[in-house]
C-alpha positions in Angstrom: -10.5 23.2 6.6 -8.0 25.3 4.9 -7.8 25.4 1.3 -5.2 23.9 -0.3 -3.2 26.0 -3.0 0.2 26.1 -4.1 1.7 29.4 -2.7 4.8 29.7 -4.9 4.8 32.5 -7.3 5.5 31.7 -11.1 8.7 33.0 -11.0 10.0 30.8 -7.9 8.2 27.4 -10.0 9.8 28.7 -13.0 13.3 28.3 -11.0 12.7 25.1 -9.4 10.8 23.0 -11.8 11.4 22.7 -15.6 8.9 20.8 -18.2 9.6 17.2 -18.1 11.7 16.1 -21.2 13.5 13.4 -19.8 12.3 10.8 -22.2 12.1 12.8 -25.3 13.8 11.1 -28.6 17.5 12.0 -27.2 16.8 9.7 -24.8 19.3 6.8 -23.8 18.0 3.5 -22.9 18.9 3.0 -19.2 17.1 1.9 -15.8 15.0 5.1 -14.2 16.7 6.7 -11.3 16.0 9.8 -9.4 18.8 12.2 -10.6 19.4 15.6 -10.4 18.1 15.8 -14.1 14.4 13.9 -13.1 14.7 16.1 -9.6 14.7 19.4 -11.7 11.7 18.4 -13.5 9.8 16.0 -11.1 6.8 18.2 -10.3 6.1 18.6 -13.5 6.4 15.0 -14.3 4.2 13.4 -11.5 1.5 16.0 -12.2 1.0 15.2 -15.8 2.0 11.1 -15.2 -0.1 10.5 -12.5 -4.3 10.9 -12.5 -5.6 13.0 -10.1 -2.2 13.8 -8.3 -3.1 16.8 -6.3 -6.7 15.2 -5.6 -5.1 12.3 -4.1 -2.3 14.8 -1.8 -5.6 16.1 -0.7 -7.3 12.8 0.6 -4.0 11.9 1.9 -4.0 15.0 4.3 -7.6 15.2 5.0 -7.7 11.0 6.1 -4.1 12.7 7.8 -5.9 14.9 10.4 -7.7 11.4 12.0 -4.7 9.7 13.0 -1.7 12.1 13.3 -0.9 12.5 17.2 0.5 15.5 19.0 4.1 14.2 20.7 4.5 11.5 17.8 6.4 11.5 14.5 5.2 11.7 11.0 7.1 9.5 8.1 6.5 10.6 4.7 8.7 7.7 2.8 9.6 8.2 -0.8 9.1 11.8 -0.1 10.5 13.2 -3.2 10.4 16.8 -3.7 8.3 17.1 -0.2 4.7 18.2 -1.8 3.2 15.3 0.8 4.9 16.8 3.7 3.9 20.8 2.4 0.2 19.5 2.3 0.3 18.1 5.6 1.9 20.8 7.3 -0.7 23.0 6.4 -3.4 20.6 7.6 -2.0 19.2 10.8 -2.8 20.7 13.8 -0.9 18.8 16.1 2.5 19.1 17.4 4.3 16.8 15.8 8.0 16.2 13.8 8.2 14.9 10.7 10.4 12.8 8.9 10.9 13.1 5.4 12.9 9.8 3.9 14.0 9.0 0.2 17.0 7.3 -1.5 17.7 10.8 -3.9 19.9 13.4 -2.4 19.2 15.7 -5.5 15.3 15.0 -4.5 15.8 16.1 -0.8 17.6 19.4 -2.2 14.7 20.3 -4.2 12.4 19.7 -0.9 14.8 22.0 0.8 14.2 24.8 -1.6 10.0 24.3 -1.4 10.4 24.3 2.3 12.0 27.1 2.7 9.9 29.2 0.0 6.4 27.6 1.6 7.5 28.5 5.3 7.2 25.1 6.4 5.9 25.6 10.4 6.4 22.1 11.8 9.9 20.3 12.9 11.4 18.3 10.1 14.2 16.3 9.5 15.1 14.5 5.8 17.4 11.8 5.7 18.5 9.2 2.8 17.2 6.0 2.7 17.4 2.7 0.7 14.3 1.0 1.3 15.9 -2.2 -0.3 18.3 -2.3 3.1 15.5 -1.6 5.2 14.6 1.1 7.3 14.2 2.0 11.3 10.8 4.1 12.5 9.5 4.8 15.9 7.0 6.7 17.8 5.0 6.9 14.3 1.1 7.8 14.5 1.3 8.4 10.9 3.2 7.5 8.1 2.6 8.1 4.0 4.3 6.0 1.2 2.9 7.6 -2.6 3.7 5.8 -5.0 7.2 4.6 -3.1 6.3 0.5 -2.6 6.4 -0.2 -6.3 10.0 0.8 -6.3 10.7 -1.5 -3.4 12.1 -5.0 -4.9 9.4 -7.7 -4.3 12.2 -9.8 -2.2 12.2 -6.7 0.1 8.8 -5.7 0.1 7.3 -7.5 2.9 10.5 -6.6 4.8 10.1 -3.2 4.7 6.1 -2.5 5.5 7.0 -5.1 8.5 9.4 -2.9 9.5 7.0 0.3 9.1 4.3 -1.7 11.1 6.8 -2.3 13.9 7.7 1.5 14.3 4.1 2.5 14.7 2.3 3.2 17.3 -1.6 1.7 17.8 -4.0 2.9 16.1 -1.5 4.0 13.8 -2.6 4.5 9.9 -0.4 4.1 6.9 -1.5 5.5 3.7 -0.4 4.1 0.4 -0.7 5.2 -3.4 0.1 2.4 -5.6 0.0 1.8 -9.6 -1.9 -1.8 -9.8 -1.5 -4.6 -12.1 -4.5 -6.7 -12.7 -4.8 -10.6 -12.9 -7.2 -10.3 -15.8 -5.2 -9.4 -18.7 -8.3 -7.9 -20.5 -8.4 -5.4 -17.9 -5.1 -5.0 -17.6 -4.7 -4.0 -21.1 -7.6 -1.7 -21.1 -6.6 0.1 -17.9 -2.6 0.7 -19.4 -4.3 1.7 -22.6 -6.6 4.8 -20.9 -3.4 5.5 -18.8 -1.4 6.5 -22.0 -4.1 8.3 -23.0 -4.0 10.1 -20.1 -0.8 11.0 -20.4 -1.1 11.6 -24.1 -3.7 14.2 -23.3 -0.8 16.4 -21.0 1.4 16.7 -23.8 3.4 13.4 -23.9 4.7 12.0 -26.9 4.3 8.5 -28.1 8.1 8.5 -28.0 8.4 9.7 -24.4 5.8 7.3 -23.2 7.6 4.3 -24.6 11.0 5.3 -23.7 9.4 5.9 -19.9 7.9 2.3 -19.9 11.3 0.7 -21.0 13.0 2.9 -18.3 11.1 1.5 -15.5 10.3 -2.3 -16.9 12.3 -3.4 -14.5 12.5 -0.7 -11.6 8.9 -0.2 -10.8 7.1 -3.4 -10.3 3.4 -2.8 -9.5 1.4 -5.7 -7.5 -2.2 -6.4 -8.2 -4.8 -5.3 -5.5 -5.0 -8.6 -3.6 -1.4 -8.8 -3.6 -1.1 -5.4 -1.5 -3.8 -6.5 0.9 -2.4 -9.7 1.7 0.6 -8.0 2.4 -0.6 -5.6 4.7 -2.9 -8.0 6.9 0.5 -10.4 7.2 2.3 -8.1 8.8 -0.4 -7.3 11.4 -2.4 -4.3 10.0 -6.2 -4.9 11.4 -7.8 -2.7 9.2 -7.0 -2.1 5.4 -9.2 -0.4 2.6 -9.0 1.3 -0.7 -9.9 5.2 -0.4 -9.2 5.9 -4.4 -9.3 4.1 -7.7 -8.7 5.1 -11.2 -7.9 2.4 -13.8 -4.6 0.9 -12.6 -4.0 3.6 -9.6 -5.0 3.3 -5.9 -5.0 4.8 -2.7 -5.1 2.1 0.4 -5.1 3.2 4.2 -4.2 0.7 6.9 -4.7 1.2 10.6 -2.4 -0.8 13.2 
């Protein structure tokens, strides 16, 4: 198995990604958007905000090898700056076509920059997609959706998962990573507290944490683990299992 490393040089990284200070003291309260300002710091933001982010990427790529089939499409829904696609490009041997979808043109522009620097080898397409309006997939053996479904309005979430299922081939695989809420208020509070401690250890201030929480309040709406499982099984996935769990974050794999 190839070793996963970031081949970007320090100079290139400095040019591509700034330090995340979006929610510092000068922050003006507003709903969170993946705009140009966020895109410019996104890789720093996600690496400091999501526990075991690179490990989850590695696990996703390992599992992807078990399901990607030559001659099919591999979709990354909510592809952001292309980190997952780059991991998959390095590790997948089958001759697949990558299709990355995101609702932010600024994020896709960053992905294009990274693909050029990383010398992306598989054929690929990047496109704009508003999941709240639906999507169309075809001939998919693998779909990844990392930290994305949680941003889809609950009213449309079942429709999105059903459209993914309908566009997948038999034995196709959906890999989800989601932030969770807990039905038990005690554990919900404890897990959130430990998550904020994680962010503090990574250099975020109390002000930044509070500002981001406020901005995401009406944008990121997590489900309980049971709700995610029920949703996947209702649309028809035969096999559903957790492959990663850290307090209020989890990875879920579902097979058609």
